[in-house]
LUMVO-952123 format. One line per field, with one value per residue: residue in three letters; x, y, z of N, C-alpha, C in turn. Coordinates in steps of 0.2 Angstrom, whole numbers. Atoms other than C-alpha are relative to their C-alpha. Example, Ala and Ser with C-alpha at 12.3 -4.5 7.8 and 13.67 -1.06 7.14 Angstrom:
BEGIN
r <- ALA, SER
n.xx <- 4, -4
n.yy <- -6, -6
n.zz <- 0, -1
ca.xx <- 62, 68
ca.yy <- -22, -5
ca.zz <- 39, 36
c.xx <- 4, -4
c.yy <- 6, 5
c.zz <- 0, 3
//
This chain:
BEGIN
r <- MET, THR, GLU, ASP, THR, PRO, PRO, ASP, TRP, GLN, ASP, GLY, THR, ARG, ALA, LEU, ARG, ALA, GLY, LEU, PRO, GLU, PRO, VAL, LYS, HIS, GLU, PRO, THR, LEU, PRO, GLY, PRO, VAL, PHE, ALA, ALA, HIS, TYR, HIS, LEU, PRO, GLY, GLU, PRO, THR, GLY, ALA, TYR, THR, TYR, GLY, ARG, ASP, GLU, ASN, PRO, THR, TRP, THR, LEU, LEU, GLU, ARG, ALA, ILE, GLY, GLU, LEU, GLU, ALA, PRO, GLY, GLY, GLY, ALA, GLU, THR, VAL, VAL, PHE, ALA, SER, GLY, MET, ALA, ALA, ILE, SER, ALA, VAL, ALA, LEU, SER, GLN, LEU, GLY, ALA, GLY, ASP, THR, VAL, VAL, PHE, PRO, ASP, ASP, GLY, TYR, GLN, ALA, LEU, PRO, LEU, LEU, HIS, GLN, GLN, LEU, ALA, ALA, PHE, GLY, VAL, THR, VAL, ARG, THR, ALA, PRO, THR, GLY, GLY, ASP, ALA, GLN, LEU, ASP, VAL, LEU, GLU, GLY, ALA, ARG, MET, LEU, TRP, ILE, GLU, THR, PRO, SER, ASN, PRO, GLY, LEU, ASP, VAL, CYS, ASP, ILE, ARG, ARG, LEU, ALA, GLU, ALA, ALA, HIS, ASP, ARG, GLY, ALA, LEU, VAL, ALA, VAL, ASP, ASN, THR, LEU, ALA, THR, PRO, MET, GLY, GLN, ARG, PRO, LEU, ASP, LEU, GLY, ALA, ASP, PHE, SER, VAL, ALA, SER, GLY, THR, LYS, GLN, LEU, THR, GLY, HIS, GLY, ASP, VAL, LEU, LEU, GLY, TYR, VAL, THR, GLY, ARG, ASP, ALA, GLU, LEU, MET, ALA, GLY, VAL, ARG, ARG, TRP, ARG, LYS, ILE, VAL, GLY, ALA, VAL, PRO, GLY, PRO, MET, GLU, ALA, TRP, LEU, ALA, HIS, ARG, SER, LEU, ALA, THR, LEU, GLY, LEU, ARG, VAL, GLU, ARG, GLN, ASN, SER, THR, ALA, LEU, ALA, LEU, ALA, ARG, ALA, LEU, ALA, GLU, ARG, PRO, GLU, ILE, SER, GLY, LEU, ARG, TYR, PRO, GLY, LEU, PRO, ASP, ASP, PRO, SER, HIS, THR, VAL, ALA, ALA, ARG, GLN, MET, ARG, ARG, PHE, GLY, CYS, VAL, VAL, SER, PHE, GLU, LEU, ALA, ASP, ARG, GLY, ARG, ALA, ASP, ARG, PHE, LEU, GLU, SER, LEU, ARG, LEU, VAL, ASP, ASP, ALA, THR, SER, PHE, GLY, GLY, VAL, ARG, SER, THR, ALA, GLU, ARG, ARG, GLY, ARG, TRP, GLY, GLY, ASP, ALA, VAL, ALA, GLU, GLY, PHE, VAL, ARG, PHE, SER, VAL, GLY, ALA, GLU, ASP, PRO, ALA, ASP, LEU, ILE, ALA, ASP, VAL, LEU, ARG, ALA, LEU, ASP, ALA, ALA, SER, ALA
n.xx <- 5, 0, 6, 6, 0, 4, 7, 1, -1, 7, 1, -4, -7, 0, 0, -5, -6, -1, -4, -7, -4, -4, -3, -6, -5, -3, 6, 6, 6, 6, -4, 3, 4, -4, 3, -1, 5, -1, -6, -6, 4, -3, 2, 7, 5, 3, 0, 6, 2, 0, 4, 3, 7, 2, -2, -4, -2, 3, 7, 0, 1, 8, 4, -2, 2, 7, 2, -1, 6, 5, -2, -8, -2, -2, 2, 6, -3, 3, 0, 2, 3, -1, 6, 4, 5, -4, -1, 6, 0, -5, 4, 7, -3, -5, 4, 8, 2, 8, 4, -2, 4, -3, 3, -3, 6, 3, 0, -7, -4, 5, -1, 3, 3, -3, -1, 7, 1, -6, 1, 7, 1, -4, 3, -1, 6, -2, 4, -2, 4, -4, -3, 3, 5, -2, 6, -3, 1, 7, -1, -7, 1, -3, -6, -7, -4, 2, -4, 2, -1, 2, 5, 2, -1, -1, 5, -4, 4, -6, 2, -4, -3, 0, 5, 2, -5, 1, 6, -1, -4, 5, 4, -5, -3, -5, 1, -5, 3, -5, -2, -1, 1, -2, -6, 0, -1, 8, 2, -4, 4, -3, 3, 7, 3, 1, -7, -3, 2, -2, -1, -4, -6, -1, 2, -3, -7, -6, 2, -2, 6, -4, -2, 4, -2, 4, -4, 3, -3, 2, -5, -1, -4, 4, 4, -4, -4, 6, 0, -5, 1, 5, -4, -5, 5, 2, -7, 1, -5, -2, -6, -3, 0, 6, 0, -5, 4, 5, -3, -2, 6, 2, -3, 4, 6, 3, 2, 7, 6, 1, 3, 7, 6, 2, 3, 7, 4, 2, 3, 7, 4, 2, 6, 6, 3, 5, 6, 1, -2, 4, -4, -7, -2, -7, -1, -4, 6, 4, 7, 2, 4, -5, -5, 1, -4, -8, -5, -2, -4, -4, -4, -1, 5, -1, -1, 6, 7, 4, 7, 5, 3, 7, -1, -7, -1, -4, -7, -5, -2, -5, -7, -1, -1, -7, -6, -6, 4, 2, 6, -4, 4, -2, 1, -6, -5, -2, 4, 8, 4, 8, 3, 7, 0, 6, -2, -3, 5, -1, 1, 4, 1, 5, -3, -4, -7, -6, -7, -6, -7, -4, -8, -6, 1, 2, 7, 2, 2, 6, 6, 3, 1, 6, 7, 2, 4, 8, 4, 1, 6, 6, 0
n.yy <- 5, -2, 5, -1, 3, 8, 0, 4, -5, -2, -6, -4, 1, -1, -7, -2, 2, -1, -4, -3, 3, 3, -5, -1, -3, -8, -4, 1, 6, -5, -5, -6, -2, -3, -5, -1, -2, 4, 5, 0, 3, 0, 6, 2, -2, 6, 1, -1, -7, -5, -8, -1, 1, 6, 4, -3, 5, 0, 2, 8, 4, -1, 5, 7, 0, 1, 5, 6, -1, 1, 7, 1, 4, -3, 1, -5, -6, -5, -7, -6, -7, -5, 0, 4, -2, 2, 9, 3, -2, 4, 6, 0, -3, 4, 5, -1, -4, 0, 5, 4, 0, 2, 1, -4, -1, -8, -2, 0, -5, -7, -3, 4, -4, -5, 5, 3, -5, 2, 5, -1, -5, 4, 5, 7, 2, 3, 2, 0, 3, 0, 5, 5, 6, 1, -2, -2, 5, 2, -7, 2, 2, -4, -6, 1, -1, 0, -4, 2, -5, 3, -3, -5, -8, 1, 3, 7, 7, 5, 4, 6, -1, 6, 1, -6, 1, 6, -2, -5, 3, 4, -5, -2, -8, 0, 0, -4, -1, -5, 4, -5, 1, 6, 0, 7, 5, 4, 5, 0, 1, 4, 7, 1, -1, -6, -2, -5, -3, -7, -3, -8, 0, -8, 3, 4, 3, -2, -1, -6, -7, -4, 2, 3, 5, 5, 7, 5, 8, 4, 6, 0, -7, -3, -4, -7, -5, -5, -4, -4, -5, -5, -4, -4, -4, -4, -2, 1, 4, -3, -4, 3, -1, 2, 8, 2, -1, 6, 7, 2, 0, 8, 3, 2, 2, 4, -2, -4, 2, 2, -6, -4, 4, 2, -5, -2, 5, -3, -7, 2, 3, -4, -6, 5, 0, -5, -1, -6, 2, 4, 2, 1, 4, 2, 7, 5, 1, 7, 0, -6, 3, 4, 5, 8, -1, -2, 6, 5, -1, -5, 2, -5, -3, -7, -5, -5, 1, -5, 0, -6, -5, -2, -5, -2, -2, 3, 1, -6, 0, 7, 0, -6, 1, 4, -3, 5, 1, -6, -1, 1, 4, 6, 6, 6, -4, 1, -4, 1, -4, 1, -5, -1, 0, -3, -7, -1, 1, 7, 6, 1, 2, -4, -6, 3, 6, -1, 3, -2, 5, 0, -1, 4, -2, 5, 1, -3, -6, -1, 1, -5, -6, 1, 0, -5, -4, 1, -2, -7, 0, 2, -5
n.zz <- 1, 6, 1, -4, -7, 1, -1, -6, -6, -3, 3, -3, 2, 8, 1, -2, 5, 5, 6, -2, 6, -1, -5, 3, -5, 0, 4, -6, 1, 5, 4, 0, 5, 6, 3, 6, 7, 6, -1, 5, 5, 5, 5, 0, -5, -3, -7, -4, -3, 5, -3, -6, 1, 3, -5, -5, -6, -6, 1, 1, -6, -4, 4, -2, -8, 1, 2, -5, -5, 5, 2, -1, 5, 5, 7, 1, 1, -3, 2, -5, 2, -4, -6, 0, 5, 7, 1, 3, 6, 2, 2, 5, 6, 3, 0, 4, 8, 3, 1, -5, -6, -7, -7, -6, -5, -1, -7, -1, -2, 2, 6, 6, 4, 6, 6, 2, 6, 6, 3, 3, 5, 4, 3, -4, -3, -6, -7, -8, -6, -6, -2, -3, 2, 6, 5, 6, 4, 2, 7, 1, 8, 6, -3, 2, -8, -6, -6, -7, -7, -5, -3, 3, -3, -6, -4, -4, 3, 4, 4, 3, 6, 4, 4, 6, 3, 3, 4, 5, 4, 4, 7, 2, -2, -2, -7, -5, -7, -5, -8, -4, -6, -4, 3, 1, -7, -2, 6, 6, 6, 4, -2, 0, 8, 3, 6, -2, -7, -1, -7, -3, -5, -4, -7, -4, 2, -1, -7, -3, 3, 4, 7, 6, 5, 2, 3, 4, 0, 5, 2, 6, 3, 5, -4, -3, 5, 1, -5, 0, 6, 0, -4, 5, 2, -3, -5, -6, -4, -6, -1, -2, -6, -2, 1, -5, -6, -1, -1, -7, -3, 1, -4, -6, 1, -5, -6, 0, 2, -5, -5, 4, 0, -8, -3, 4, -3, -7, 3, 3, -6, -5, 5, 1, -7, 0, 4, 4, 5, 6, 8, 0, 6, 0, 2, -5, -6, 3, 4, 5, 7, 5, -3, 3, 6, -2, -3, 4, 5, -2, -5, -3, 2, 1, -6, 0, -3, 1, -4, -1, -6, 2, 6, 2, -7, -5, 4, -2, -7, -2, 2, -4, -9, 0, 0, 3, 6, 5, 5, 7, 6, 2, -3, -1, -2, -8, -5, 1, 2, 0, 4, 2, 6, 5, 2, 7, 4, 5, -2, -3, -7, -5, -2, -7, 2, 0, 0, -7, 1, -6, 0, -4, -7, -5, 0, -6, 1, 7, -2, -5, 4, 3, -6, -3, 5, -1, -5, 1, 7, -3, -5
ca.xx <- 484, 484, 469, 451, 450, 446, 429, 429, 434, 420, 413, 424, 439, 436, 431, 447, 458, 449, 457, 473, 488, 502, 513, 528, 543, 543, 525, 509, 495, 483, 492, 488, 476, 483, 479, 480, 472, 483, 498, 514, 509, 522, 519, 502, 489, 489, 489, 477, 480, 477, 466, 460, 441, 443, 453, 463, 473, 465, 447, 454, 459, 442, 433, 442, 437, 419, 419, 425, 412, 398, 405, 417, 418, 425, 422, 412, 417, 413, 412, 412, 404, 403, 386, 373, 361, 376, 378, 358, 358, 372, 363, 346, 354, 366, 353, 336, 332, 316, 303, 310, 299, 306, 298, 302, 295, 283, 289, 308, 321, 314, 324, 318, 304, 316, 323, 305, 303, 320, 317, 299, 304, 318, 305, 306, 289, 290, 280, 278, 272, 275, 289, 280, 271, 282, 269, 281, 278, 261, 269, 285, 277, 287, 299, 317, 322, 317, 323, 322, 324, 325, 323, 314, 319, 311, 297, 309, 297, 306, 303, 310, 324, 327, 309, 307, 325, 320, 303, 311, 324, 310, 302, 319, 323, 337, 338, 345, 344, 349, 358, 361, 352, 357, 375, 384, 387, 367, 364, 371, 360, 372, 369, 352, 350, 352, 362, 367, 370, 369, 373, 376, 392, 389, 378, 382, 397, 408, 399, 406, 393, 409, 410, 399, 400, 390, 395, 388, 394, 390, 396, 392, 407, 396, 384, 397, 406, 389, 390, 408, 405, 391, 403, 416, 401, 395, 412, 402, 418, 424, 437, 452, 452, 434, 438, 454, 442, 429, 442, 450, 432, 429, 441, 429, 414, 412, 412, 400, 388, 388, 386, 373, 363, 362, 358, 344, 336, 336, 330, 315, 311, 311, 300, 287, 284, 278, 260, 262, 272, 263, 269, 284, 296, 312, 315, 324, 308, 300, 284, 287, 277, 294, 303, 299, 307, 321, 328, 328, 339, 348, 362, 361, 345, 351, 353, 337, 320, 306, 289, 275, 271, 254, 258, 270, 269, 274, 288, 297, 297, 304, 318, 320, 323, 336, 353, 363, 354, 357, 342, 351, 343, 356, 357, 371, 382, 392, 383, 363, 352, 334, 321, 303, 302, 287, 296, 303, 287, 292, 289, 272, 272, 261, 267, 273, 285, 301, 317, 329, 348, 356, 374, 389, 384, 383, 366, 361, 364, 356, 340, 338, 340, 326, 314, 317, 314, 298, 292, 297, 287, 272, 274
ca.yy <- 125, 123, 109, 111, 108, 89, 84, 77, 93, 101, 117, 128, 121, 122, 141, 144, 136, 140, 146, 150, 147, 135, 143, 152, 156, 175, 178, 180, 166, 178, 188, 206, 214, 216, 232, 233, 240, 231, 218, 217, 209, 206, 196, 187, 191, 174, 169, 171, 190, 202, 217, 223, 221, 203, 195, 199, 188, 193, 189, 171, 166, 172, 163, 146, 150, 152, 138, 125, 132, 129, 113, 105, 90, 101, 103, 121, 138, 154, 172, 187, 204, 219, 217, 205, 213, 211, 193, 190, 201, 192, 175, 181, 192, 181, 166, 174, 182, 187, 175, 166, 163, 165, 161, 172, 172, 186, 187, 187, 201, 221, 224, 209, 219, 232, 216, 209, 226, 225, 210, 212, 227, 215, 204, 191, 183, 184, 174, 174, 163, 162, 153, 144, 127, 125, 137, 139, 122, 127, 141, 131, 125, 131, 143, 144, 148, 145, 157, 151, 161, 151, 156, 170, 189, 194, 184, 167, 154, 139, 128, 111, 115, 97, 96, 112, 107, 91, 98, 112, 101, 89, 105, 110, 125, 130, 132, 146, 149, 164, 157, 173, 171, 153, 154, 139, 135, 132, 124, 120, 122, 114, 98, 100, 101, 119, 125, 141, 146, 165, 176, 194, 192, 210, 198, 186, 179, 192, 198, 215, 227, 234, 226, 225, 209, 196, 178, 166, 147, 134, 117, 118, 128, 133, 142, 150, 156, 165, 173, 178, 186, 196, 202, 207, 216, 226, 228, 223, 219, 220, 231, 222, 228, 222, 204, 204, 210, 196, 181, 186, 188, 168, 163, 166, 161, 147, 154, 168, 158, 147, 161, 170, 155, 148, 164, 167, 152, 157, 174, 166, 154, 169, 180, 165, 168, 186, 189, 205, 196, 188, 180, 174, 165, 157, 140, 132, 132, 115, 123, 135, 132, 128, 118, 101, 106, 116, 103, 91, 102, 115, 112, 128, 139, 157, 173, 182, 182, 190, 195, 207, 220, 227, 243, 253, 264, 251, 245, 261, 261, 244, 249, 265, 258, 245, 247, 233, 234, 246, 252, 247, 238, 224, 207, 194, 207, 204, 218, 214, 225, 227, 237, 240, 234, 242, 259, 255, 250, 235, 222, 213, 215, 223, 240, 232, 219, 218, 210, 206, 200, 193, 196, 190, 198, 188, 180, 185, 202, 203, 194, 205, 220, 214, 209, 226, 235, 226, 231, 249, 247, 242, 256
ca.zz <- -105, -122, -121, -114, -95, -92, -92, -75, -66, -55, -60, -49, -53, -73, -71, -61, -74, -89, -106, -97, -108, -105, -89, -97, -84, -78, -87, -77, -76, -86, -99, -98, -110, -129, -136, -154, -170, -181, -181, -190, -206, -219, -234, -237, -225, -215, -197, -183, -179, -194, -188, -172, -178, -182, -168, -153, -141, -126, -134, -139, -122, -114, -130, -125, -106, -110, -121, -108, -98, -109, -116, -106, -118, -130, -148, -146, -152, -144, -150, -138, -142, -135, -125, -123, -135, -148, -146, -148, -162, -170, -170, -177, -190, -195, -197, -203, -220, -228, -228, -213, -196, -179, -161, -148, -130, -126, -107, -111, -109, -111, -126, -138, -143, -152, -160, -165, -174, -184, -189, -195, -205, -213, -218, -205, -198, -178, -166, -148, -134, -116, -108, -97, -100, -114, -124, -138, -145, -150, -165, -169, -187, -202, -191, -196, -177, -159, -146, -128, -112, -97, -84, -91, -87, -76, -71, -69, -78, -85, -100, -106, -117, -121, -127, -137, -144, -150, -157, -166, -174, -180, -191, -196, -185, -177, -157, -147, -128, -118, -104, -95, -80, -77, -83, -87, -69, -69, -86, -101, -116, -128, -119, -119, -138, -142, -159, -149, -130, -128, -114, -107, -99, -91, -77, -67, -77, -75, -59, -55, -63, -73, -89, -105, -114, -123, -131, -142, -140, -154, -158, -177, -187, -201, -189, -179, -194, -199, -181, -182, -199, -194, -179, -192, -202, -189, -178, -162, -153, -135, -130, -125, -107, -105, -111, -99, -85, -88, -90, -73, -66, -72, -58, -43, -53, -44, -27, -32, -40, -25, -12, -23, -26, -8, -2, -16, -10, 9, 3, -6, 9, 21, 8, 8, 26, 22, 20, 11, -1, -18, -35, -27, -40, -38, -47, -32, -21, -22, -24, -37, -53, -62, -50, -58, -75, -67, -57, -72, -82, -71, -58, -50, -49, -51, -41, -45, -34, -40, -30, -28, -15, -16, -27, -33, -16, -5, -18, -18, 0, 2, -10, -2, 16, 9, 15, 8, -9, -24, -34, -51, -67, -70, -61, -54, -48, -30, -23, -22, -33, -33, -44, -48, -64, -70, -70, -86, -95, -105, -95, -92, -74, -59, -53, -36, -45, -39, -46, -32, -38, -23, -21, -11, 7, 22, 20, 38, 34, 18, 25, 39, 28, 17, 32, 40, 24, 22, 39, 35, 19, 29, 42
c.xx <- -4, -8, -5, 1, -3, -8, -3, 1, -8, 1, 5, 6, 2, -1, 6, 7, -2, 3, 5, 6, 5, 5, 8, 4, 2, -7, -6, -5, -4, 3, -3, -3, 5, -5, 2, -6, 3, 7, 5, -1, 3, -1, -7, -2, -2, 1, -5, -2, 2, -1, -3, -7, -3, 4, 6, 2, -2, -8, 0, 2, -8, -6, 0, -2, -7, -1, 1, -5, -6, -1, 5, 2, 4, -4, -7, 4, -4, 2, -1, -1, 0, -7, -4, -4, 4, 0, -8, -2, 3, -3, -7, 1, 4, -3, -7, 1, -8, -4, 0, -7, 4, -5, 4, -4, -2, 2, 9, 4, -2, 2, -1, -4, 2, 4, -5, -1, 5, -1, -6, 2, 7, -4, -1, -7, 3, -6, 2, -4, 3, 5, -2, -4, 4, -4, 3, 0, -6, 1, 6, -1, 2, 6, 7, 4, -5, 4, -3, 5, -2, 5, -1, 1, -6, -5, 2, -5, 6, -4, 5, 5, 1, -6, 0, 5, -3, -6, 2, 4, -4, -3, 6, 1, 5, -2, 5, -3, 6, 1, 1, -1, 2, 8, 4, 3, -7, -3, 4, -4, 2, -2, -5, -3, 0, 6, 4, -1, 3, -1, 2, 4, 0, -3, 6, 7, 6, 0, 1, -3, 6, 3, -6, 2, -5, 4, -5, 5, -5, 4, 1, 4, -3, -5, 4, 3, -5, 1, 6, 1, -3, 5, 4, -3, -1, 5, -4, 4, 2, 7, 5, 1, -6, 1, 5, -3, -4, 4, 2, -6, -2, 3, -3, -7, -3, -1, -4, -5, -2, -4, -7, -5, -1, -3, -8, -5, -2, -4, -9, -4, -1, -4, -5, -3, -3, -5, -2, 5, -5, 3, 7, 4, 7, 0, 2, -5, -3, -7, -1, -1, 6, 5, 2, 6, 7, 5, 1, 6, 5, 4, -1, -6, -1, 0, -5, -6, -5, -7, -2, -1, -8, -2, 5, 2, 5, 5, 4, 2, 5, 7, 3, 3, 5, 7, 6, -1, -1, -6, 2, -5, 4, -1, 7, 6, 2, -4, -8, -2, -8, -3, -8, 0, -5, 0, 3, -6, 0, -2, -8, -2, -4, 6, 5, 5, 5, 5, 6, 6, 2, 7, 3, 0, -1, -7, -4, -1, -5, -9, -2, -1, -5, -5, 0, -2, -7, -5, 0, -4, -7, -3, -6
c.yy <- 1, -3, 1, -4, -8, -1, -2, 5, 4, 6, 6, -1, 2, 7, 4, 0, 2, 4, 3, -4, -5, 5, 0, 2, 7, 2, -2, -5, 1, 5, 6, 2, 3, 6, 2, 0, -5, -5, 2, -6, -1, -5, -1, 1, -8, -1, 2, 7, 4, 8, -1, -2, -9, -3, 4, -6, -1, -3, -8, -4, -1, -4, -7, -1, -1, -8, -6, 0, -3, -7, -4, -7, 2, 1, 6, 6, 6, 6, 4, 5, 5, 2, -6, 0, -1, -7, -3, 3, -5, -7, 2, 3, -3, -8, 0, 5, 1, -6, -5, 2, -1, 0, 2, -1, 5, 2, -1, 7, 7, 0, -5, 2, 3, -6, -3, 5, 0, -6, -2, 4, -3, -6, -7, -1, -1, -1, -1, -5, 0, -6, -6, -6, -2, 3, 0, -4, 1, 5, -3, -2, 5, 6, -3, -1, 1, 3, 0, 5, -4, -2, 6, 7, 4, -4, -8, -6, -3, -4, -5, 1, -7, -3, 4, -1, -4, 2, 5, -4, -5, 4, 3, 6, -1, 1, 6, 3, 5, -3, 5, -1, -7, -1, -8, -4, -3, -5, 1, -2, -4, -8, -3, -1, 6, 0, 5, 2, 7, 4, 6, -3, 5, -3, -4, -2, 4, 4, 6, 6, 4, -1, -1, -4, -6, -7, -4, -6, -5, -4, -2, 6, 4, 6, 5, 4, 5, 6, 4, 5, 5, 5, 4, 6, 7, 4, 1, -3, 2, 3, -5, 0, -4, -8, -3, 0, -7, -7, 2, 0, -8, -3, 0, -1, -4, 2, 6, -3, -5, 2, 2, -5, -2, 6, 2, -5, 1, 6, -2, -4, 5, 5, -5, -1, 6, 0, 7, -3, -4, -2, 0, -5, 0, -8, -5, -1, -6, 1, 5, -2, -4, -3, -6, 0, 3, -4, -6, 2, 6, -3, 4, 4, 8, 5, 4, -3, 5, -1, 6, 4, 3, 6, 3, 5, -4, -3, 5, 0, -4, 2, 6, -1, -5, 4, -3, -1, 7, -2, 0, -5, -6, -5, -2, 3, -3, 3, -1, 7, -2, 6, -1, 0, 4, 9, 0, -1, -5, -6, 0, -2, 6, 6, -1, -5, 4, -6, 1, -5, 0, -1, -3, 1, -6, 0, 3, 6, 3, -1, 4, 6, 1, 1, 7, 6, 0, 4, 9, 2, 1, 5, 5
c.zz <- -6, -3, 5, 6, 1, 1, 8, 5, 2, -2, 2, -2, -9, 1, 3, -4, -8, -6, 2, -4, 6, 4, -5, 7, 1, -2, 5, -4, -4, -3, 0, -7, -7, -3, -8, -5, -6, 3, -5, -5, -7, -4, -1, 6, 5, 8, 4, 1, -6, 2, 6, 0, -1, 6, 5, 5, 6, -1, 0, 5, 4, -5, 2, 6, -1, -3, 3, 4, -2, -2, 2, -3, -6, -7, -2, -2, 3, -3, 4, -3, 5, 5, -2, -6, -9, -2, -2, -7, -6, -4, -3, -5, -4, -3, -3, -6, 0, 0, 6, 5, 5, 5, 5, 7, 3, 9, 1, 1, -5, -6, -7, -3, -5, -6, -5, -6, -6, -5, -5, -5, -5, -3, 1, 4, 9, 2, 6, 3, 7, 1, 4, -3, -7, -8, -7, -5, -4, -7, -4, -8, -5, 2, -2, 8, 6, 4, 7, 5, 6, 5, -2, 4, -1, 5, 2, -1, -4, -4, 0, -6, -5, -4, -7, -4, -5, -5, -5, -6, -4, -6, -3, 3, 4, 7, 3, 7, 3, 6, 5, 8, 4, 1, -1, 5, 1, -4, -6, -6, -6, 1, 0, -6, -4, -6, 5, 8, 0, 6, 0, 4, 6, 7, 4, -1, 1, 9, 5, -1, -2, -7, -4, -4, -1, -3, -4, 0, -3, -1, -10, -4, -4, 4, 3, -4, -3, 6, -1, -7, 1, 7, -4, -3, 3, 5, 7, 4, 7, 0, 4, 8, 4, 0, 5, 8, 1, 1, 8, 5, 1, 6, 7, -2, 4, 7, 2, -1, 7, 6, -2, 0, 7, 3, -3, 3, 7, 0, -2, 6, 5, -1, 1, 6, 1, -1, -3, -6, -4, -6, 3, -4, 3, -1, 5, 5, -4, -2, -5, -6, -5, 2, -3, -6, 1, 3, -4, -3, 4, 6, 6, -3, -2, 6, 0, 3, -2, 4, 0, 6, -4, -6, 0, 6, 4, -4, 0, 7, 3, -4, 3, 6, -1, 2, -4, -7, -4, -3, -7, -4, -1, 5, 1, 2, 9, 5, -3, -2, 0, -6, -1, -6, -6, 0, -7, -6, -5, 1, 2, 7, 4, 1, 6, -1, 1, -2, 3, -3, 6, -1, 5, 8, 3, -1, 6, -2, -4, 1, 5, -3, -4, 5, 3, -6, -1, 5, 0, -5, 3, 5, -2
//
């Protein structure tokens, strides 16, 4: 399949076929990973593949696949990285320089403050504002870039991407959206006006908790050339095995997202009935503060539910009592995970705040396990 998947295909079909080459007799549907530091290169150094830090055939297929998911109509380019933070850093550091101003969310991914510090050291002014209520609008004036994370991690606030993108562009600013939690199955930032859609493929995109990966997708060739150049400079390239595993995993993305999203909504509804739960957030709940905006721009609401228990002890007892849920710091995997986010010290959350990532378990089994653990934590 040398051309992009048809734009009228449904998400699950597109994910299953995205990025696959034309069929060749006696060859696998998805070619195996290409392990190569260098390539045969007689004469002038022309052609697609010259050196292993620059390009790899396994990356090419994965980049094509992700591009088809993020921008089904075509015209987008994707660059894959060794991790989500490598992708985030590449966008910021390839587009910003001394004297520029960038606007970040103050409730975003925990590692963002590290990037803030580095940018400040390079002479970039960093402003922050909350995700909720489109508060970043108030600090946009004079900015070179607006960085959006929606839904935010871990608080699950949502902002209006289209509104913010239009306002930023009116002021001459670029717009990048961290699409990790939603995935391209949940929302497509480029269609909503963003210049870059950035994500950690470590999470639900690959979904098995065994790959570190990141990517950047954009439609502007010049902007994306800067991102690709930055990858070359710092060498933040994925291994071919990781890239192949990621592409293989896309085949089940539609199935995983449908199960995990539907179970997340069912779990959120069950938690809403529990008196010991406070601060429950899930954008798919009709009474969630972000639901109206989320429903306007998202096709699916994600696999993460957040809530608070009374204190650290109650949260720890709850996590220890779970049987089907791993206490781990990632999200989006086929096996449910949960953690008390306050243990890291980097998020502005209460000590009893729990980020819960819903996996692909049978919904009845998972919800029963959660309710039983809540009972045990209250005993």
